[in-house]
N, C-alpha and C positions, 0 to 999 in steps of 0.2 A: 206549364197550363197560365193563361193571359190573368192576371190578376193584378190588385191594386199597386204593388211595388215595384211590379214591370213598368206599366205604366207612369207612373212618378220617372223611374228612372230614364224613359226614352223622353218625357216633356225634359227633366233636368238637363239631360243632351243635346238636346235639339232644339227648346227654344228660350233662345239668346236674346240679349238686345242687338249683339253686334253681327246676327244672321238677321234682324228681320228688317225687309223691304215692302216699301207702299208705293203701289201706282194710283193715281188721280187722274180722273176723267170729267174733264170741264173746269170750271172755277175752282183756285184752291182757295176757300174761306180760312179768316182767322179761326174759327171756331173747328174746321177739319184737323188744322195744324196744329190746334190744343189738342184733338183728340187723337190723335195718332201719336203727338208729345206722350200724354197718357198713358196710350197703350206700352211705349216702348219701354217709360218709368215702373211700368208692374211687368216688363219681363225681368227676371233675372241678367246679371253684367255680364258680358264677356262674348266672344265668339260662338257661334254653334262648329259642334265636329266637323268638317268635311267629310263628303262623301269619295269616296274613288272605288273605280272598279281595276282592279290589276290583270293584266293582260300581258303574255310572256311576248318576246321580240317576232316579230314575223323573221321568218325565216328564209338563206339566199334562195334554198331550191324550195319551190310553188308547192305548197301542201293540198291535197284535195281531200275534201271531206265529202262522203255520202250519209244523207239522212232520208229517212221518213219523215212527213208533218200533215198535217188537213190540208191539203191543198188541190185543188183541181187540176192542175197541171202542172209538171218538173219547173222550176225556177234553178238559174246557174246564179251564184251568188259569187261576188269578187272582193276579198277584204284589204284594205291598202290601211297602213298606219298614216296618221296626221297629226298635225300638231295642235296645241290647245291654244283656246283664247286668250289674246294678248301676246304672241310671240311671232316675230316678224312672219310667218306664213300663212299666218290666219288668213288675213283678207285672199290671198291666193288660191287658198282651198275651197275657199268659197264660191268662188271663181270656174275652180275645177268641176265642182258640185252642181252647179249652174249646167255649167257645158255641157255635163255627161246626161245631166238628167233629158234637158232639150234638145240634146242629138240624134234623137228617132222619134224627136215628138213630130206629125203630121198640123199642118194647117188645120184650124178647127176654131171654133166660135164659144166654144163652152172650155170649159177647165175639167182635164177628165182626172179622174184618183186615180193613187200611187197602182193601185192594184190591175190597174185598165192601161197604166203604160206599157208599152215592148220594152223598151229598159229607163230605171230609175235611179236616184242615186241619192244617198244620206248621208248625210256629214255627222256622225256622232262628235261632237264636242263637252257635250254636257259629263264626258266618264274620262278619266286618267289612267291611262295613256287614251287618245281620241284616236277615233276612227275613220276612215270613210269607206262607206257597202255602197257595192254598184251591182246591181238586178239585173238579170234579163229573163222576160214573163214567156214563157214556153207555149201559153196560151193564147198571144195575143197575136199572131199569124207570123210573127219574125223567126229567123232560124238561129237558134240558141247559138250554135255554132260560130255563126257567121257574126253576130249581134255581140259575140266573146271578142272575137277575133277582131272586132273595128274600135272595142274600147281599150282594148289592148294597144292597138295602133295609134288611139289619139294620144293615149299616155305615152307612147313612146314618142310620138310627137311633138309634145310638148318639151319634149327632154332634149330634144333634138335641134330646135328652131325658133327661137324668138317671134314671137307675135308681132304683126306691124299694129301701127298706131291706131287706125279705124275700127278695126278688129277689137284691139283690146277696147276701145272706147265700146263700144256694141256689147261689151262681153260686161266690163262694169257698169254698163245703165239695165243690163238685163237684172246681174246677179242682188245690185241693191234693189230693183224693184219686186225682184221673188225673194229677198228678205224683208221687205216691208211687209208684201201681201200676205206673208208665212205668218205674221205676227200683230195679225187686226185685232182679233179679240184682247180684251183684261186680262182672262187668265195666261194667254200667250205670251202677253208681255210681261207678265208678273215674273210667269216663269223666266224667261227669257236675262230678268234682271237680275233676280236671284241666281243664277248661274253663273252669270258673268263677272257678280259681284264678289265671288272666291278665285278669283283668276285677275289677272295684271289689266283688264278694262275696267276693274272697279267702278268707281265713278260715272266715266263715261259710257259704259254700258250699250245700247242700243247704239247710240249717236257712231261709238267708239268702233264698234263691227263695222257701218257704214264708213269711216274715215278709213280703216284699214284696207276699205274694197276699194274707194278711191285713192290709196295713195299705193296700190300694187302697182308694178312695172312689170315689162315683157322679162326684165332680167328675173324677177322675185319668182313670174310664174314658173321661166321654164328651169328655176334651183329648187321651186318646191317639186314638180314634175321628176326630176331627177332626185331628189332625198329620199321622195314617198313613194313614190308611183311605179317604180320597179320591180319595187318586192311584193307579192301579193298571197294569200291565201285562197284558193278556189274550192265553193262549196255547190253542190249539186242535189236538190231538193227535189224528192220526189213525193207523189201522192202516195200514200199509208195503203196499203193493200191490205184487203179484208180481209180477215181471221175465219 
C-alpha cells in the first residue's frame, strides 16, 4: 500500500540535485537564474538513480512472436538492437530511423500520425540497451509481407553498400529536421535533455545529437547497419478475438 514512507523513499531516491535539468524559453533573467539556483540548493545533493530497462541480446536466429492486442488491423513489428546516445553509431541510427520512417510515406500537405503510416520506425534510445522498432500497419493498404520484405532489404543494402555523398547529405538534412520538429514543445525538449544528461552526450544535449548526425559518414552508416540491423525479432500483433 502506498503510504508516507513509500513516498519519502521515492522522493529521496529520485529528487536529487544531480538529476535536475531546466529548460527556459525566452530571456534568461538574473531573477530566474537565482530562482533555479534556489530550487537546486533545496534538493538533496547527489545524482538521481539511473533508470535502465534490461533486455536479452537478440538471437542469431530470428525470433517470431504472435500476440493479440486491442488493434483494428494486424501489425507486423520488427525489433533491432541499437546504440545508446553518445556512442559512435548514435547519429547513424537516428538516420536509419528517419530513412525507414519515410521509405513508404507518400507526398502530402499534412503530417500523418504514426498510426496512419503504412510503415514507421521508433528509435528507443531512452532505455538500456536501446532498440530500433519498425512496424508495418496492416490497415494502411500496404501488403505487410511486401513491406516487411522491403524493410529487411533496406537494412541489408545499407550494410552491403556505402551511400553516395549527395544521398547522405539529403538524409542528414531530413534526419536533423525531423529530430528538431519532433521536440518543439518545452516538455519534449526537457524530456530529451534529461534523457541525454545520463549518457555520454551530457551537457551537449540536443546540439550533441545534431552534431552526431552531421558527423556521420557513409562508412559509419554501413558499419551501424552491419552491427545492429542484421539480427532482429519479428512480432505479429493481431486484433484481439471477441470472447
